[in-house]
C-alpha positions in Angstrom: 102.6 104.3 118.2 102.4 107.7 119.9 104.3 110.1 117.8 105.1 113.8 118.5 105.7 116.0 115.5 107.6 119.3 115.9 106.5 121.9 113.3 103.1 120.4 113.3 101.4 122.9 111.0 104.0 122.5 108.2 102.8 121.0 104.9 104.7 117.8 105.4 103.7 117.5 109.0 100.0 117.9 108.3 100.2 115.2 105.6 102.2 112.9 108.0 99.8 113.4 110.8 96.9 112.4 108.6 98.7 109.3 107.3 99.7 108.2 110.8 96.3 108.7 112.4 94.6 107.0 109.5 96.6 103.8 110.3 95.8 104.1 114.0 98.7 105.9 115.5 98.3 108.6 118.1 99.8 111.9 117.0 100.6 115.1 119.0 101.6 118.0 116.8 103.5 120.9 118.3 102.4 124.3 116.9 103.2 127.9 117.8 100.0 129.5 116.6 96.7 128.6 118.3 94.9 129.7 115.2 96.4 126.6 113.5 94.9 124.1 116.0 91.8 123.4 113.8 94.0 122.4 110.9 95.9 119.9 113.1 92.7 118.6 114.6 91.3 117.9 111.1 94.1 115.5 110.5 93.1 113.5 113.6 96.1 114.7 115.6 96.1 116.4 118.9 97.5 120.0 118.8 99.9 121.2 121.5 100.6 124.9 121.6 104.4 125.1 122.2 107.1 127.4 120.8 110.4 125.4 120.3 112.3 128.7 120.4 110.9 130.0 123.6 109.0 127.3 125.6 110.6 126.0 128.8 112.3 122.7 129.0 109.7 121.2 131.3 106.9 122.3 129.1 108.5 120.6 126.1 109.2 117.5 128.2 105.6 117.2 129.2 104.6 117.3 125.5 107.1 114.6 124.5 106.9 112.3 127.5 105.1 109.0 126.8 105.8 109.0 123.1 107.3 106.2 121.1 108.9 108.5 118.5 109.6 112.1 117.7 109.7 113.7 114.3 111.5 117.0 113.7 109.6 118.7 110.8 110.0 122.3 111.9 111.6 125.0 109.8 112.0 128.7 109.8 110.4 128.8 106.4 110.7 131.1 103.3 111.3 134.7 104.1 112.9 134.1 107.5 116.3 135.6 108.5 119.6 133.8 108.6 119.4 134.0 112.4 116.2 132.0 112.5 117.6 129.3 110.3 119.9 128.6 113.4 117.3 129.1 116.1 114.7 126.9 114.4 116.3 124.5 111.9 119.3 123.8 114.2 118.4 124.7 117.7 114.9 123.4 117.4 116.2 119.9 116.4 118.7 120.0 119.2 116.0 120.9 121.8 113.7 118.2 120.6 116.5 115.6 120.6 117.6 116.7 124.1 114.0 116.3 125.3 113.6 112.9 123.6 116.6 111.7 125.5 115.3 113.0 128.8 111.9 111.4 128.1 113.3 108.1 127.1 111.9 108.4 123.6 114.4 106.4 121.5 113.1 106.8 117.9 113.8 110.1 116.2 113.3 111.1 112.6 114.8 114.4 111.4 113.8 116.0 108.2 116.9 117.6 106.8 117.6 118.7 103.2 119.5 117.6 100.1 122.8 119.5 100.2 123.3 119.2 104.0 126.7 117.9 104.9 128.5 119.9 102.2 129.5 123.5 101.8 126.8 125.7 100.1 127.3 126.0 96.4 129.5 129.0 95.3 127.4 132.1 94.9 124.7 131.0 97.4 123.1 133.9 99.2 123.7 134.3 102.9 120.3 133.0 104.0 120.6 129.8 101.9 124.1 129.3 103.2 122.8 129.7 106.8 120.1 127.2 106.1 122.5 124.5 104.8 124.9 125.2 107.6 122.1 125.0 110.2 120.8 121.7 108.8 124.3 120.3 108.7 124.9 121.2 112.3 121.6 119.7 113.3 122.5 116.4 111.6 126.0 116.4 113.3 124.4 116.9 116.7 121.9 114.0 116.1 124.6 111.6 115.0 126.4 112.0 118.4 123.4 110.8 120.3 122.4 107.3 121.4 118.9 107.8 119.9 117.6 105.5 117.1 117.8 108.3 114.7 117.1 108.5 111.0 118.0 111.6 109.0 116.0 112.1 105.8 117.2 114.5 103.2 114.4 115.2 100.6 115.2 116.8 97.2 113.3 119.9 96.0 109.9 119.9 97.6 106.9 120.3 95.3 103.1 120.3 96.0 102.1 117.9 93.3 100.1 114.8 94.2 102.2 112.0 95.6 102.9 109.1 93.3 104.1 106.6 95.9 107.2 106.0 93.8 110.6 107.1 95.0 114.3 106.7 95.0 115.4 106.3 98.7 119.1 105.5 99.4 122.2 106.5 101.3 123.9 109.5 99.9 124.7 110.5 97.3 121.5 110.4 95.4 121.2 112.7 92.3 119.3 115.9 92.6 115.6 115.8 91.9 112.1 116.8 93.0 109.9 115.0 95.5 106.2 115.6 96.4 105.6 116.6 100.0 103.0 113.9 100.1 105.6 111.3 99.2 108.0 112.6 101.9 105.2 112.2 104.5 104.5 108.7 103.3 108.2 107.8 103.5 108.4 109.1 107.1 105.4 107.1 108.1 107.0 104.0 106.7 110.4 104.7 108.3 109.1 105.3 111.8 108.5 101.6 112.7 111.4 100.4 110.5 114.1 99.6 113.1 116.6 98.7 110.4 116.8 102.3 109.3 118.0 103.6 112.6 121.4 105.4 112.6 121.2 106.0 108.8 121.2 109.1 106.6 119.0 108.8 103.6 118.3 110.9 100.5 114.9 111.0 98.8 113.7 112.1 95.3 111.0 110.9 93.0 111.7 107.5 91.4 110.2 104.2 90.3 110.2 102.1 93.5 107.2 101.8 95.7 107.7 103.4 99.1 107.2 100.2 101.1 109.6 98.3 98.9 112.1 101.1 99.0 112.2 101.0 102.8 112.2 97.2 102.9 115.2 97.2 100.5 117.2 99.2 102.9 117.2 96.2 105.2 118.4 93.9 102.4 121.3 96.3 101.7 122.2 96.4 105.4 122.1 92.6 105.6 124.3 92.2 102.5 126.8 94.6 104.1 126.9 92.4 107.3 124.3 94.7 108.9 126.6 97.7 108.8 124.9 101.1 108.9 124.1 102.6 105.5 125.5 106.0 106.3 126.2 108.2 109.2 
C-alpha cells in the first residue's frame, strides 16, 4: 500500500511509518517543519513539507494523489491554544478527508481520542473542552462521508514500550492507558482490514494480541449480520 500520514512527525506517526515501511508499504509523511525531515526519513518514509493549516488545496492534493489510504495523525499538541484545537484537530482532518475524496483515496483512518462524542467532563478547562469538541466535530464530519473510514479513540497515551496486547472494541470501553507503540501497531493492522470500515473503535491496554483483536472485529460483525460495529 501507499499510505499518506498527516502529522508525520508526531510520536505515533513516526512509529507507524516505521512499522509500515518495515512490512513493505510506501509511506509519505506530511510535516510542517523541514528540520523534521531527517527523523521521517529514518523511519523509511518519504517526508513531504506541507502545512495542513495553510497549504493550498492543489498542493495537498498532489501529496495525497495515488495513495491507497490516508491516516490523520495530526494534532495541535500540548501547550496550544483552544483556537488551534479547531484549526488542526478538526479542520486538518476535514481538509485531509476532502482531499482524499478528490483524489479517490477511499481508506481513511482518523486518530481521535477517548472522550470524543460526549460533552467534556464538568470542570474541564477551556482548552481541554475545545480539544474534545474539535475531535467530536472531526468524527462527525468523517461519518457523513462515503470514505471507508475507521475512527480510533485511544485512551491515555504513554511512552512505555508496546506490549502488543490490547482491548479494542466499539464504545464504550473503560478508561485506561495505551502505549503509543501499540496505537501505531493497531493502525498498521487496521489499514488493510476492510471489515473495520465505517466503525468507531476505542483502544486501551489489554490482554488480546493486536492481530487477534482486529480479526475478532470481523467475527463480531458477522455475528451481527455484518452490521457496522458503531458509527
